[in-house]
C-alpha positions in Angstrom: 103.1 131.3 149.6 105.3 128.6 150.4 106.2 129.9 153.7 102.3 130.2 154.5 102.0 126.7 153.5 104.9 125.5 155.7 103.3 127.4 158.7 99.8 125.8 158.0 101.6 122.4 157.9 103.4 122.9 161.0 100.6 124.3 163.1 98.7 121.0 161.9 101.3 118.8 162.9 101.9 120.5 166.2 98.3 120.2 167.2 98.3 116.4 166.3 101.4 115.8 168.4 99.9 118.2 171.2 96.8 116.2 171.4 98.6 113.1 172.5 99.8 114.8 175.7 101.6 117.9 176.8 104.5 116.4 178.6 108.3 117.2 178.0 110.8 114.7 179.2 113.1 116.2 181.8 110.4 118.9 182.6 107.7 119.2 185.3 104.2 118.7 184.1 102.2 121.8 183.3 100.8 122.9 186.5 97.3 122.0 187.8 95.6 122.9 191.2 92.6 120.7 192.2 90.5 122.5 194.8 87.2 120.8 194.1 87.6 117.3 196.0 91.5 116.8 195.6 93.6 114.5 197.5 92.1 111.8 199.5 93.6 111.6 203.1 93.0 108.7 205.7 92.7 109.3 209.3 91.4 106.5 211.3 89.5 104.8 208.4 87.9 108.2 207.6 88.4 110.0 204.4 88.6 113.5 203.8 89.7 115.7 201.0 92.2 118.4 200.6 93.3 120.8 197.9 96.1 119.5 195.7 98.6 120.8 193.3 100.9 119.2 190.8 104.0 120.9 192.3 103.4 118.3 195.2 105.0 115.6 192.9 108.6 116.4 193.9 110.0 114.3 196.8 109.6 110.8 195.7 109.9 108.9 192.5 106.3 108.2 191.2 104.2 106.4 188.6 101.2 108.5 187.9 98.1 107.4 186.3 95.7 110.0 185.1 92.4 108.3 184.2 88.9 108.9 183.3 86.4 107.9 185.8 85.3 104.7 184.0 86.0 101.1 184.2 87.2 101.0 180.7 89.9 103.5 181.3 90.9 101.9 184.8 91.4 98.5 182.9 93.7 100.0 180.4 96.7 99.9 182.7 95.9 97.4 185.2 98.6 95.2 184.2 101.1 98.1 185.2 99.4 98.9 188.5 99.4 95.1 189.4 103.1 95.1 188.6 103.6 98.0 190.9 101.9 96.5 193.9 104.0 93.2 193.4 107.4 95.3 193.3 107.3 96.3 196.7 109.2 99.4 196.2 110.1 101.2 199.2 107.4 103.7 200.5 109.6 106.2 201.6 111.3 106.9 198.2 108.3 105.7 195.9 104.5 106.7 195.6 102.0 105.4 193.0 99.8 108.4 192.4 96.3 107.9 190.7 94.3 111.1 189.7 90.6 110.1 188.5 89.1 112.5 186.3 85.3 112.2 187.5 84.5 115.0 185.1 85.0 112.2 182.5 82.7 109.4 183.9 79.6 107.7 182.9 76.6 110.0 183.9 75.1 109.2 187.2 78.3 106.9 188.2 80.0 109.8 190.2 79.1 108.4 193.7 80.2 104.8 192.9 83.3 106.0 191.4 84.3 108.1 194.5 83.3 105.1 196.8 85.6 102.8 194.8 88.4 105.3 195.1 88.0 105.7 198.9 87.9 102.0 199.2 91.4 101.7 197.5 92.8 104.6 199.6 92.0 102.4 202.6 93.4 99.3 201.0 96.7 101.0 200.0 97.1 103.8 202.3 100.6 104.4 201.2 99.2 105.4 197.7 98.2 108.6 196.7 94.7 109.1 195.1 93.4 112.5 193.9 89.9 113.3 192.5 90.0 115.8 189.7 86.3 116.5 189.5 86.7 119.3 187.0 89.0 117.7 184.4 91.9 120.0 184.8 94.5 117.7 184.2 93.2 116.4 181.0 92.7 120.1 179.8 96.1 121.2 181.1 98.0 118.2 179.9 96.1 117.8 176.6 94.9 114.2 177.1 92.2 112.3 175.4 88.8 111.5 176.9 88.0 108.2 178.1 91.7 107.3 178.4 94.7 106.3 180.9 97.8 108.2 180.8 100.9 106.9 182.7 103.8 109.4 183.7 106.9 108.5 185.3 108.5 111.3 187.5 111.8 111.5 189.1 112.1 112.7 192.6 112.4 116.2 191.5 109.0 115.8 189.7 110.5 116.0 186.3 108.9 113.6 183.6 111.1 110.7 182.6 108.4 108.7 180.4 104.9 109.2 179.5 102.4 107.5 177.4 98.7 108.1 176.8 96.7 104.6 176.4 97.3 101.1 177.2 100.8 100.0 177.9 102.3 96.7 176.4 103.8 94.3 178.6 107.3 95.5 177.4 106.5 98.8 178.4 105.4 97.7 181.8 108.8 96.0 182.2 110.4 99.1 180.9 108.7 101.3 183.3 109.4 99.2 186.3 113.1 98.8 185.2 113.3 102.9 185.1 111.7 103.1 188.5 114.5 100.9 190.0 117.1 103.1 188.3 115.6 106.3 189.5 115.4 104.5 193.2 119.1 103.8 192.8 120.0 107.4 192.0 
């Protein structure tokens, strides 16, 4: 009887923790492969898409933002994105990656969301932009709807820090400090 109660409590607690996100520090993210849309590539100001996999995270230090295709989600961590732009990290060692879940957008806004992402790719060609039109990352990584999640990955693609939701100014400073440390390793 006591054992079964403990089991039920453990399962409930695990499900609450797992609903925040499914990332373990020092490990790679649970794998996803985006074949519908995918990574935006820029060639002579023309955008085309190619399939993308999370295994491609390795190679550079990254700040990954996984966001719903909504302005409200984009605004949650705009302070961090602005700070990254101003930090002028070396593009041969660092890459910001934005994955937009267009499965989680306001109905009828998909065209406008994609055009905004394409505009950002032209404006910031060194940054990586991925359209996840089926919400594969949200499902595999157990993220909340209508949210913004930030991941800091080392050059091996391992999670060093993660948070689902808005970052505080102190957390923005903490992420930038950690990026600098990872770049100096």
